N, C-alpha and C positions, 0 to 999 in steps of 0.2 A: 785485614779484612777489606778495609776500604779500597786498598790497591787491587785486591782480587776482583771486587765489583767493578771497579773502573776498567779493568782489563777485559772483563767479560762484555761490558757495554761497548767498549772499543771494537772488539771483534764482531759484535753484532751491528756495529755502526750506528749505535744510539748514543746520543750526547747525554752526559750525565747532567742532572740539574745543577745549576750554578748556586752559590750561596745566596740566600734571600729569594730563590725561586722555588715554587711549589712543584714544578714539574707538570702542572696542569695546563691545558691549552687556554689561551686568552678567551674570555667570554665574547661570544659574537655579538655584533651590534643588533639592537632590536630591529625587527623587520617591520616596515611601514604596513599598518593594517589595510590601507587603501589600495596599494599597488602590489603588495607582497614582495617588495624589494625589486620589482621590475623597473621602477622609475617612471612608468607610463601607465595610463589608464584609458580604457574605452568608456565613453559615456552610454548610459542606459537610455537609448533612444530607439524608436521603432524603426523598422525596415523602410528605407526610402528617405529617411531624415538625412540632411547634408552631413551630419556628424556620425552617421552609422558606420561602423568599421574603422573609424579614424582613431589614431593613438594621440593622446594628449599628455603632456608632462604632468607628472603628479606633484602635489604640493611639496613633497619631501625632496624631490629633485630640484625644484626651484629654490627651496630654502637652502639646500646644500650648495648650489651655485652662487647664491648671494652671499653665503657665509665665506666661501672660498674667495670671492671677489673682495670682500671686506678685509680678509686676512692679507691678501696681496697688497691692498691699499695701505694697511697699517705697516707693512714692511717698508713702504715708500715714505711713510709719514715721518714727521719730526717729533711727533708726540712722545716717543720713547725717551727722548732727551729732556723732556719737559714735564716728567711724571710728578715732580716736586712742585710744579707751578700750580698751586691751588688757590682758592680764595682765602683760606685760612692762613696761608703764608704770605699773603699780600697786605701791605701796610696801607689800610684804607684811610688812615688819619693823616697821611701826607697831603701837603698842599697841592691842590688842582686835580685830585684824582676821585673825589667823593662821588661825583655824578657818574663817572665811568664805572666805578666799582658797583654802584647800586644797580645801574642799568645792566651790566654784564651779569651780575648775580641773578637778577630776575630772568634774563634771557636764557641762561643756562638751564633753568628749570623747565622751560617751555619754548624752545626756539621757533621763531616764527618772523618771516620777513628778513630784511637785511640789517646788519649792524656794522657801522664803519667807525673805527677808532683812529683819529688823526691826532698826532702829537709828536714832539721832538724825540730825538734819539734818547733812549734810556728812561722814558717817562713811566714805563710799565705797561705799555699797551700790549706787547707780546705776552707778558705774564698773564694779563686778563684774558686774552684770547685763548692761551693754553688752559687756563682755569675753566673756561667755558667747555672746552673739549674734555678735559678730565672729569668735570662734573656730569656732563651729558653721557659719557662713557659709563660712569658709575651708576647711572640711572637705567642702563641697558640700551642706550642709543649707539649709533654708529657714526661717529665724527671722523672727518678726514682733515687733519691739521697739517699744513705744509708750507714751507718757505717758497715764495713764488719763483725765484731763479731756480731752485732745486726741482720744483714741479716741471718747469720747462725742460730741465736736463733730463728728467725721467721720461718725458714724452719723446725727446730726441733719441733716447737710447732705444726705443722700440724700433727704429729703422735699422738697427744693427742686425746682420744676418743670423747671429746666434740668440737673438731676443726670443724669449719664450712666450711673448704676448704681442699681438699686432697693435699698431698705432690706434687703429679704430676702437679696439677693445679697451685699451687703457684710457683713451680720451673719453669714451662714453662712461667709464666707471667714475672718472673725475667729475664730469659734467652733471652726472646723476647722483652723486654722493648725498647721502641722507642729510648731513650737515657738513658743509664745506667751509673750512677756515683758512684763509689765505693771508699769510704773514708777510709783511714787507712788500706789498704791491708797489710797483714803480721803480724798484731797484733791479729788475730784470733788464736784460739787453734791449736796446730799442730797435731791433731789426723788424722788418715788416712782418716776417714769420711770427715772431714773439707777440707783436701787437695784435695780429689777426687771431692767434690762439686765445690770448687773454679775452678778446672781444667775444669770441665764440663761446667761451665758458660763461662769461657774464650774461650774454644775450639768452642762452638757454635757460639759465637759472632765473633770469628776469622774467622770461615768458611763463615759466612754471611756478614763479614765486617761491622758489626753493630756499630754505634757510641758509643764509650765507654770512660769514663774518670776515671783515677785512681790516688790516692794520696797515698804516702808511704814515709817513711824515708829511708836514705841510708843504715842503718844497716839491715833493713828488706828486702830491695831491693837485697841485696847480699845473702840472705838466701832463696830466693824464690825457689819454685818448678821449676826445670829446664824446665819442659814442659810449664809452665806459663811464665817464664822469656824469653824463646826463642820466644814466641809470642809477648810479650811486646817489644822486641827488633827488631822485624821485621820492618825495615825501610820502607818497601812497604806499611804498614798499620798504623804503630805506630810512634808517635813523642814523644821522652823523653826530658823533660825539667828538668834539674838539677839546683836547686836553692842553689848552694854550698855557696855562699857568703852572703846569706840572713841571717839576725839576727832575734832574737825572736821578732816576730811581736807584741805580747802582752806586752812585756816589753817596746817596743818603745812607744806604746799607753799610758802605765802607766807613763812614763817619761813626755810625753806631757801634761798630766793632772797636 
């Protein structure tokens, strides 16, 4: 009987429902009550008003575009590789990390201003920065966590003919990120182009006082572009935590095993 039904459907060019499918159409997305799904609205203003007859983007369209931009940034982010880097997984009792752990934990709950973690390789600063991102994401925020050299690679890739996004669009998304977390600042190439892009990112976020977290080692901190360093050291907006006494975090974990 099943074969006969399939044969009839095939002759009628109707696909038979697959296992686990009801055969019913997918429910339609809810229609925005403000614009009726058009994406644009006209304001209720009298004839002669400058806005009379002009179409403005609806809140639903703006929210959709912002969500799409965040999704694209997350595809570029390194955070997917650091999902396990949480505050709970961090050894806060290790030597030299207590202050950094306390400050980062508080910052993640309500990011404001800049936070700069300076410490030797392996001291746990990347773990703490990723933990901030993961906690903020869990709270419903939109962090962008990325390694600086990789960020510059992503920006360069927009120049390719087959790039689906323009350089200006991608650069604006980065500069305007809700919470920007830059890991390993100073390890990028020292080209004039790279220095200028880094400065432009920091300058925009400095002027808007946008929440920003930076990790770097002491050697690179001393070599920073003076324009960037002066902003990182501005106590009015930035807090620098130096993890001088912290030991190699990865070696400590290896010894515990």
